[in-house]
C-alpha positions in Angstrom: -28.9 -28.4 -52.5 -25.6 -30.9 -52.6 -23.4 -30.9 -49.7 -19.6 -30.1 -50.3 -16.0 -28.7 -49.4 -14.3 -25.7 -51.1 -11.2 -23.4 -50.5 -11.7 -19.9 -51.2 -9.8 -16.6 -50.7 -10.9 -13.5 -48.3 -9.0 -10.9 -47.1 -10.2 -9.8 -43.5 -9.0 -7.3 -41.4 -8.6 -8.1 -37.4 -6.9 -7.5 -34.6 -4.3 -10.1 -33.4 -2.7 -10.3 -30.0 0.8 -11.7 -30.4 2.5 -13.8 -27.3 5.1 -10.9 -27.2 1.8 -8.1 -27.0 -0.2 -9.9 -24.2 3.3 -10.3 -22.3 3.9 -6.2 -22.4 0.5 -5.4 -21.5 0.8 -8.0 -18.8 4.2 -6.7 -17.3 3.2 -3.0 -17.5 0.5 -3.9 -14.7 3.0 -5.5 -12.7 4.1 -4.0 -9.5 8.0 -3.0 -8.5 7.8 -6.5 -6.4 6.0 -8.5 -9.2 8.4 -7.1 -11.6 11.4 -8.4 -9.5 9.6 -11.8 -9.6 9.3 -11.6 -13.2 12.4 -11.1 -14.2 14.2 -13.8 -11.8 11.6 -16.3 -13.2 12.4 -15.7 -16.8 15.9 -15.8 -16.2 15.1 -19.1 -14.9 13.5 -20.7 -18.0 15.6 -18.5 -20.3 19.3 -19.7 -20.9 19.9 -16.7 -23.1 19.2 -14.0 -20.5 21.3 -13.2 -17.9 22.3 -10.5 -15.4 25.1 -8.0 -16.8 28.1 -8.1 -14.8 28.4 -12.0 -14.2 30.6 -13.8 -15.7 30.1 -14.5 -19.8 32.0 -15.6 -22.9 31.4 -13.1 -25.4 33.7 -11.8 -27.8 36.3 -8.8 -27.8 33.8 -7.5 -30.3 30.5 -8.1 -28.8 28.5 -5.5 -27.3 27.4 -5.4 -23.6 23.6 -6.2 -24.2 22.4 -5.0 -20.6 19.5 -2.8 -19.4 18.2 -0.6 -16.9 21.3 1.4 -16.0 21.4 4.6 -13.6 19.2 7.8 -14.3 18.7 8.0 -18.0 20.1 11.7 -19.8 17.7 14.3 -20.2 13.8 12.7 -19.1 15.8 9.6 -19.1 14.3 8.0 -22.1 14.7 8.0 -25.8 11.7 8.8 -27.6 12.2 7.1 -30.8 11.8 4.0 -28.7 8.1 2.8 -29.7 5.4 3.6 -27.2 4.4 0.2 -25.7 0.8 -0.3 -25.2 -2.8 0.9 -26.0 -4.6 1.6 -29.6 -1.9 2.1 -32.3 0.9 1.5 -29.9 0.0 -1.9 -29.7 -0.1 -2.2 -33.1 3.6 -0.8 -33.3 4.3 -3.7 -31.0 3.1 -6.6 -33.6 4.7 -4.8 -36.7 8.0 -4.7 -35.1 7.7 -8.4 -33.3 9.9 -10.2 -35.7 13.9 -9.6 -34.8 15.6 -7.7 -37.2 13.3 -4.8 -37.4 13.5 -1.2 -37.8 14.5 -1.1 -34.3 18.1 -1.4 -33.7 18.4 -3.5 -30.6 22.3 -3.2 -30.4 22.6 0.5 -30.7 19.9 0.8 -27.5 21.3 -1.7 -25.3 24.5 -0.2 -25.9 23.7 3.4 -25.5 21.5 2.6 -22.1 23.7 0.3 -20.6 26.9 0.6 -21.4 28.0 3.8 -20.8 30.7 4.9 -18.4 29.8 6.2 -15.3 30.0 10.0 -14.4 29.8 12.3 -11.7 26.2 12.7 -12.9 24.9 9.4 -12.7 25.0 9.3 -9.0 23.4 12.5 -8.6 20.1 10.9 -7.4 21.8 9.1 -5.0 21.6 11.3 -2.3 17.8 11.5 -2.4 15.2 11.8 0.0 13.5 8.4 0.3 11.5 6.4 2.8 13.0 5.0 5.6 14.8 2.0 5.2 12.9 0.1 8.4 9.3 1.0 6.7 10.3 -1.8 4.0 11.7 -4.5 5.8 10.7 -4.4 9.6 9.3 -7.3 11.1 6.3 -6.6 13.2 6.2 -6.8 16.6 2.9 -8.7 17.8 1.1 -8.1 20.7 1.7 -11.6 21.9 5.5 -11.7 21.2 5.5 -8.1 23.2 3.6 -9.7 26.2 5.6 -12.6 26.3 9.1 -10.6 26.5 7.6 -8.7 29.5 6.7 -12.0 31.1 10.2 -13.6 30.7 11.2 -10.2 32.6 8.8 -10.9 35.7 9.7 -12.7 38.7 7.9 -15.8 38.1 9.1 -19.2 38.4 9.3 -21.7 35.3 5.6 -23.3 36.2 4.3 -20.2 36.4 5.7 -18.8 32.9 4.2 -22.0 31.4 0.9 -21.0 32.5 1.6 -17.1 31.6 2.5 -18.1 28.2 -0.5 -20.4 27.9 -2.7 -17.0 28.8 -1.1 -15.0 26.4 -0.9 -17.5 23.5 -5.0 -17.8 24.0 -5.4 -14.1 23.7 -7.8 -12.4 20.5 -6.0 -10.1 18.2 -8.0 -7.2 20.6 -6.2 -8.4 23.7 -9.3 -10.2 25.5 -9.3 -13.3 27.1 -12.3 -15.6 25.4 -11.1 -19.0 27.0 -12.1 -19.3 30.7 -9.8 -19.5 33.0 -10.6 -23.1 33.9 -10.5 -24.4 30.8 -6.5 -22.9 30.3 -6.0 -24.3 34.1 -6.9 -27.7 33.1 -4.6 -27.3 30.0 -1.8 -26.6 32.4 -2.6 -29.1 34.4 -2.7 -31.6 31.7 0.8 -30.4 30.1 2.9 -29.5 32.8 4.2 -31.3 36.0 3.1 -28.7 38.3 -0.6 -29.0 39.3 -1.9 -25.2 39.9 -4.7 -24.3 42.2 -7.4 -21.4 41.2 -5.5 -19.1 43.3 -2.5 -19.5 41.8 -4.0 -19.1 38.2 -5.8 -16.3 39.4 -2.4 -14.6 40.3 -0.8 -15.4 37.3 -3.7 -14.0 35.2 -3.6 -10.7 37.1 0.1 -10.5 36.4 -0.5 -10.9 32.7 -3.5 -8.2 33.0 -1.0 -5.5 34.5 1.7 -6.0 31.5 1.8 -3.3 28.9 -0.6 -2.5 27.1 -2.6 -2.5 30.7 -5.8 -4.2 30.6 -5.2 -7.4 28.5 -6.4 -10.8 29.3 -9.7 -9.6 30.7 -12.7 -11.2 29.6 -15.4 -8.5 29.5 -15.3 -4.8 28.3 -16.3 -3.7 32.0 -13.3 -5.6 33.6 -11.1 -4.4 30.8 -11.9 -0.4 31.5 -12.6 -0.7 35.5 -8.6 -2.0 35.6 -7.3 0.5 33.9 -9.5 3.1 35.7 -8.2 1.5 39.3 -4.8 1.6 37.7 -4.9 5.2 36.5 -7.3 7.0 38.5 -7.5 5.5 41.9 -9.1 8.1 43.4 -12.1 8.5 41.2 -14.9 6.5 42.6 -17.5 7.9 40.5 -15.6 6.8 37.2 -15.1 3.6 39.1 -18.7 3.1 39.9 -19.8 4.4 36.6 -17.9 1.3 34.8 -18.9 -1.2 37.0 -22.3 -0.5 37.2 -23.8 1.6 34.7 -21.6 1.3 31.5 -24.0 -0.2 29.5 -26.6 2.8 30.2 -24.6 5.4 28.9 -26.1 5.4 25.1 -29.7 5.1 27.0 -29.8 7.3 30.1 -29.6 11.0 30.4 -26.7 12.7 32.8 -29.5 13.6 35.3 -30.4 9.8 35.7 -26.5 9.0 36.1 -26.4 11.5 38.8 -28.9 10.2 40.8 -27.4 7.1 40.6 -24.1 7.8 41.3 -25.0 10.3 43.8 -22.5 12.9 42.4 -22.7 16.2 40.8 -22.8 17.0 37.2 -19.4 18.2 37.3 -18.0 15.2 39.3 -19.7 12.9 36.4 -18.3 14.8 33.4 -15.0 14.7 35.0 -15.4 10.9 35.0 -16.7 11.0 31.4 -13.5 13.0 30.4 -11.7 9.9 31.8 -13.3 7.3 30.5 -12.5 8.8 27.0 -8.9 8.0 27.9 -9.2 4.6 28.5 -8.6 1.8 25.7 -11.9 -0.4 25.0 -9.3 -2.9 22.8 -6.0 -2.4 24.3 -4.8 -5.4 22.2 -5.4 -3.0 19.2 -2.3 -0.7 20.4 0.0 -3.2 18.8 -0.7 -4.5 15.7 -0.3 -8.1 15.4 -1.4 -8.5 11.9 1.3 -8.8 9.5 1.3 -5.6 7.4 1.5 -5.0 3.7 4.9 -3.0 2.9 4.5 -0.6 0.2 7.7 -0.1 -2.2 7.5 3.0 -4.2 7.8 2.5 -8.0 8.7 6.2 -8.7 10.1 9.0 -6.6 9.5 12.6 -7.5 12.0 14.9 -6.2 11.9 18.6 -6.2 15.3 20.0 -7.4 15.2 24.0 -7.1 12.0 24.9 -8.8 11.3 22.0 -10.7 9.9 18.1 -10.0 12.2 15.7 -11.2 10.6 12.0 -12.0 13.2 9.1 -11.1 12.1 5.4 -11.3 13.0 3.1 -8.7 15.1 0.3 -10.0 16.1 -0.7 -6.7 17.4 -4.8 -7.1 16.3 -4.4 -10.8 19.0 -6.5 -12.4 20.4 -4.9 -15.5 19.9 -8.0 -18.3 21.7 -8.5 -21.6 21.7 -11.6 -23.8 24.0 -14.5 -23.1 27.1 -14.4 -25.2 28.1 -17.9 -24.0 25.1 -19.5 -26.1 25.2 -16.7 -28.9 28.7 -17.2 -30.1 28.5 -21.3 -29.6 25.3 -21.7 -31.2 26.8 -21.8 -34.9 28.6 -25.5 -34.1 25.4 -26.9 -32.9 22.9 -28.8 -35.0 19.9 -27.1 -36.8 17.7 -28.1 -33.9 20.4 -26.5 -31.4 20.5 -23.1 -33.9 16.8 -23.0 -34.0 16.3 -23.4 -30.0 19.1 -20.3 -29.3 17.2 -18.2 -32.0 13.9 -19.0 -30.2 15.2 -18.0 -26.7 17.2 -15.3 -28.2 14.0 -13.9 -29.5 12.3 -14.2 -26.3 15.0 -12.8 -24.1 15.0 -9.8 -26.6 11.3 -9.3 -26.5 11.5 -9.7 -22.4 13.9 -6.9 -22.1 12.4 -4.5 -24.8 8.8 -5.3 -22.4 10.4 -4.1 -19.5 12.1 -0.8 -21.1 8.5 -0.1 -22.7 7.2 -0.1 -19.0 9.5 1.9 -17.1 9.5 4.3 -20.2 5.6 4.2 -20.2 5.1 4.6 -16.1 7.9 7.6 -16.3 6.0 9.1 -18.9 2.7 9.0 -16.8 4.1 9.7 -13.7 5.6 13.0 -15.4 2.3 14.1 -17.0 1.0 13.4 -13.4 3.3 15.7 -11.9 2.4 18.2 -14.1 -0.9 18.5 -13.8 -0.8 18.1 -10.1 2.1 20.8 -9.6 -0.1 22.8 -6.8 -0.8 19.5 -5.0 3.1 18.8 -4.7 3.5 22.3 -3.3 0.9 22.8 -1.0 -0.9 19.7 -0.1 -4.0 17.8 -0.6 -6.2 21.0 -0.5 -5.1 21.9 -4.0 -5.4 18.5 -5.6 -7.1 19.2 -9.0 -9.7 17.0 -10.9 -8.5 14.2 -13.2 -9.4 11.8 -15.2 -7.8 9.1 -17.0 -8.7 10.8 -20.4 -6.7 13.8 -19.5 -3.3 11.7 -19.1 -3.9 9.6 -22.2 -4.3 13.0 -24.2 -1.2 14.7 -22.7 1.3 11.5 -23.6 -0.6 10.4 -26.4 -1.5 7.0 -25.0 -4.4 5.1 -24.9 -6.5 5.5 -21.6 -6.5 1.4 -21.0 -2.4 1.8 -20.8 -3.1 4.7 -18.2 -5.0 2.8 -16.6 -2.6 -0.4 -16.6 0.0 1.9 -16.1 -1.3 3.4 -12.7 -2.5 -0.2 -11.2 -0.8 -0.9 -7.9 2.0 1.6 -8.7 3.1 4.2 -5.9 5.2 6.9 -6.0 7.1 8.9 -3.3 6.3 12.4 -3.5 7.5 15.6 -0.8 3.7 15.0 0.2 4.1 11.5 1.1 3.7 7.9 -0.6 0.5 7.8 -2.7 -0.8 5.3 -5.4 -0.5 6.8 -8.8 -5.0 6.5 -8.8 -4.9 8.3 -5.8 -4.6 11.5 -8.0 -7.5 10.8 -10.1 -10.6 12.4 -8.7 -13.9 13.4 -9.9 -14.7 17.4 -9.8 -17.1 19.3 -7.7 -18.0 22.2 -8.8 -17.2 26.0 -7.5 -19.8 28.7 -7.4 -17.2 30.5 -9.7 -17.0 28.1 -12.1 -14.2 26.1 -11.4 -13.9 22.9 -9.7 -12.2 21.3 -7.1 -10.9 17.5 -6.4 -13.3 15.1 -4.7 -10.6 14.1 -2.3 -9.9 17.3 -1.4 -13.9 18.0 -0.6 -13.4 14.4 1.6 -10.2 15.9 3.6 -12.3 19.3 4.4 -15.3 17.2 5.6 -12.8 15.0 8.0 -11.2 18.2 9.3 -14.8 19.6 9.7 -15.7 16.6 11.8 -12.5 16.3 13.5 -13.0 19.8 14.9 -16.7 19.6 15.9 -18.0 20.1 19.5 -18.5 16.6 21.0 -21.6 17.6 22.3 -23.1 19.0 19.2 -21.8 16.9 16.3 -22.0 18.9 12.8 -25.1 17.1 10.7 -24.8 16.2 7.0 -26.9 19.3 6.0 -24.7 21.4 8.4 -21.7 20.3 6.9 -22.9 21.1 3.0 -24.1 24.4 4.4 -20.3 25.4 5.5 -19.0 23.9 2.4 -21.3 25.9 0.0 -20.2 29.0 2.2 -16.7 28.5 1.0 -18.3 28.6 -2.9 -18.1 24.7 -3.2 -21.6 23.3 -4.6 -22.4 20.0 -2.7 -25.5 18.6 -1.9 -26.4 16.8 1.6 -26.6 13.4 0.4 -22.8 13.9 -1.2 -21.4 14.7 2.3 -23.5 11.7 4.0 -21.8 9.4 0.6 -18.3 10.6 1.4 -18.6 10.3 5.0 -19.6 6.8 4.7 -16.7 6.1 2.4 -14.5 7.5 5.2 -16.1 5.3 7.6 -17.4 8.5 9.8 -20.6 7.5 11.9 -24.0 9.8 11.5 -24.1 12.9 13.6 -25.9 11.0 16.5 -23.7 7.9 16.7 -21.1 10.4 17.3 -23.0 12.2 19.8 -23.4 8.8 21.3 -19.7 7.6 21.2 -18.2 10.6 22.5 -20.6 10.7 25.4 
């Protein structure tokens, strides 16, 4: 059979992901802070994209093409704008990808961005929101706290050098895992003063008595004993217990300990109660790690008997097409015209992608609020089982869109700040036929364990039986799974830990 080349026309049906569609899908997944970075980067790359309110050489008849004004009328969005993502909605993006489609850009940009400010437009300025410090406060580390206290002490400059070296060598939990002779050698090599061992011990003891008490110790026994002597100087049973028998607490009986300590059972129980008040890791009282601050993407406010969903647009610039380039493009060459046309089309799609992202998140959050109304009113015990399919069917979107819209998005509600995915829970059946959210069941388990008798902690089977009496159909292995998810040890380990 001879080989050759030929041409043929074949009609096939396949789904093509355009660049604009990919951009819209990607932007839907961004958090609020990531969106701000994306906008800044796009404005640097596209000269036709500018922030409304800046200088522009637009003509007097040109409309102010801006985006993301203050709270929109009614539910906040124009339902005539096509949905952004998921299933048929993704195909709509491709169908309308070309500039000059049936979507009226001028009307949209003018209607939602150029409306004059009214009295109602400032309604949500007086909203309940997280404290400003929650977003900008710089963490005060353990070492910074100790250095500040050290500077307030009566040490001379040479002693300050050694004290700073000790504090700088502390681990995050407050322990000093570098030997004092090593630190002494470093101080003597770097400084002008030669310290003796006695001087180093004096500085170390001063650091150990800074707040939190017990830092700069080299063992658990030393840390706890220092706290016990400082806080409970009269309890010699506690001092001897820590110094000689701390490692025997988990393996020996109370009778054995009373014999060794030559005390009564009541004295031992009192010493154990005081021991529980001591901190085995004093450095953890001050979190020295850089925290991850959360900026809510959505606010849910209760106005009268209704809940109102408001997108967080703080710091989000209002965008428009630059009139400077648009008006002068006709004076340039054909290459300049093509460049301006391409950048204008890119800017229009970028603005539209932002709008569609905001609209989608708003619709999804409003749907979640409708499903979880009881949770917003009464708390976590009333959280309902919810899956992506429920929201997808309610708002008419694809499940993948709901997943993207809730990914890394946080909402501030009257019950606190939660990730949107928090509201999606599997269900636990009740005896009456209805169901309960798994998160609500975990909360019940946590409360039961928190209120248990330390001497007789609740086993998983006992917890399951208690929940079954409340008509919650749950097995022992499910209780164990939820307990492990919350990082709670077994009953035997809880008894040993609290003893």
